[in-house]
N, C-alpha and C positions, 0 to 999 in steps of 0.2 A: 496387345493391347498397343496405342502408339502412343500413349498417353503417362504410359508407366513408367514407374524408375525404380533403381534398387540403390543402396547402402550397405557397403560392410564395415563395419568395425575392425581396426588391425591390430597386433598385438600388443600394442602400446597403448597409453591413455588419450584418445580423443584429445584438442587441445577445446577448452569453453570455456568464454569468452560474455561475461554479461557487463553490459557498461549501463548504470543506472543514469536518466539524464533528465531533462526537463526541458520544454520549447520556453519557462520564466524564467530558466537560470540561467545569467552573461557570463558564468564562466563555463557552461557547457558545448557551446558548441566548439572546441575545440577538438574537445572529447569526441563528438560526433564527426568533424572531419578524419579524426586518429583512427575512428570504427568502420569508417569507408575507405580510410586508405588498407586495410585490414582484408579488399577485394583480390587484392596483389598476390593474396594465398591462394585464391579461389581453385588453382589446379592441382594443387597439395591433396594428396591421397593418403589415410578418408578426410576430407574436408573440415577442416575445425568448426565448429560449432559457436557460431559469434550473435548476441541477442544486446538489440538495445531495449533495453523495457524503461519505459517514459512512469515518471511519477506524477502524480496529481498535487502536490504539496505545495508547491508553490503557484500554484491558478489565482489563489487569493491578490498576488500581488498585482492581478490583473487580466493576465491574461490565459486563458485555459486549454490546456496543453491534451489535444482532438485525440492522440494517441497514448493518452494516460488510464490506467485501471488502478482502481486499488487492490486489488489482486495481485501489483507486480510489488507495489508499496509494504504487503504482505510478506509477501517471497525475500524482499532487502531488508526487514526489519531480523525476519526467519538467519538469513544470511546473518546479522550483526549478533544475533544473541551465539552462532555458533566460533564467530571469530570475536567473542567479547569486547565488541562495541559497544558504547555506551548513547551513542546517537547515530541515525545515520545523515548521507548527506548526500550530493550531487554537484561533479558527476563521481560517482565510483563506478570503479571498475573493479572484476569480480575473477578471478581467475582459478578454474578446479573448484570450486567455494569456498575461494580463502582471499578475503582486502588483497585489492592490487595498488599499493599506493606510487610504485615507480612507474606504472603505465606508459607515462609519456616521454621516458626518456630510452624504451624500447624499439622506437620507429618500427616499423613495419610487420617488424619482425613477431613473431609467438615463442614463447620457451616452448622447451620439447620434455617432455617427460621422460624420464628417465626408469623410473618407475613399470613395471610389467601391469596388464590389466588383468584383474580376475573375473572378467568379464565379458561377452561379445554381442552385437547384439546384429541381428540381418532385418533391417529394415527392407520393403517391399511397398511398393502401389496396386490396392486391388482394386479403385474406380478412380474416376475424376477425384470425388478428393475423399477417397477411403483407403488407411493406411494401414497396416499391420508390422511386428515387428515381436521376432523373435530374441529372447533374453536368455542368455544361459553364463551361470554362475558357474567359477570352477570352483576345489576344496579351500582355497585359501582367500575367499572370498569374507566379507562380514556375515554375521551371523543372518542381517536384514537389507533391506536396500527401499529404496524410494525410489519413486519416475515420474517424471515431468515432459510434455510435450510441447515446441510449441512451432507456430508458423511465423517464419519472421518474410519482410519485404523490403525490397530495394528500391530508390528512384522517388522515393516523397520527398514533397516540399510546400512549406509554409510560410508566408507572409505574416510575419509577427506584426501589431499595431497596435498592441498595447505590454507592458511590462517593461525589464529590465533590457528584453531584448528588441524594443519597438525598434519598426522602420528596417528590419534584419528580413532576407531572406534566408532561411533553415533548411539545410538539406540533408535527407534521413536514408540511411542505408542500413540492412538489419532490423527494422522495427517491429516486434510482438507486436503482431495482430489478435493471436491466440495464444490463450498461455492456459491446459488443460492438465494439470494435475493429476500421473496414473496409478494412485495407491504403492501402499505398503505390502512389501513381501518378503519372506523367508529363502534364503539359500538354501537350494537343494542341486549340486554338481547332476543329478541323474534325472533329474525333469526341467526342461524347460519350460520358460515363462512368456504368453503368449500376450503382448496389450496391443489393443486397437485404437485409430482414432478419426474419428468424423470431422474433419478441418471445415473450416470457412471455407467459402467461393474464394478462387483467387479474385484479386481483384487486375483491370485488365489492364495491360500497360505494365506494369507491375514483376519483374521474377519474384519468385516466391522461391523458401526451400522449408523442408518440414526436417522439424531434430526431434531429437529425444535424448534425453539426457535421465541415467541412472545413478542416484548417488547415498552412500553411507546415511543412513537418515540419523547417524548419533554426531556426528561429526559434517555432513554437510560436503562431504569431497566427494568431486567425480569420481566413480569408478568405471565408466565405458559413454561415451555418447557415439551418436552417426547426425547426419546432416546431408540432405538430401535435395538437389535441387529439379523441382517437380512443379 
């Protein structure tokens, strides 16, 4: 198939960065630019998973963020619970499920996990908007895990006309356009788990990535992840 693509996780845990941002937040554009700068690592293998989740709780200031979804805010609240945070905020960076306060001093280099992965993921494209992943957990994996898919896109922009960023032209990469929880599973090294995604159609002119993240559903910590430019 001409448009098929594949991705395979490595021996270590693939870096996963989640940025919680908003077009209505005046302190968010620097974080958006930082995330865009992470594209310099696009040649890494395996490719890191980078996701900009736009939230809508600043919409009341006067500008509606067209990329925001209540689902993204709900995920941010779950992360806050795992991290024992009293509140949520923007911009917030999360690295492998953990609140990452010093992201702005990291430059465009992501931390490298020294912990071996206890799960592997093999992802492939079945059709234009159909994807399948096979997840295999080893004997050292947690007793249970959860997973989610995202579809992210590059090269979006918005001319903001109201609110804290009025008059600004905001540029966005790694924008989450689809977030699909993929269920909860028991670890069984003898049996692989097959997960499928029916994605939204690609937006013409915007490169996209298909991501799958599996995590410890007790702590939120990333167990393994993959990203494929499809």
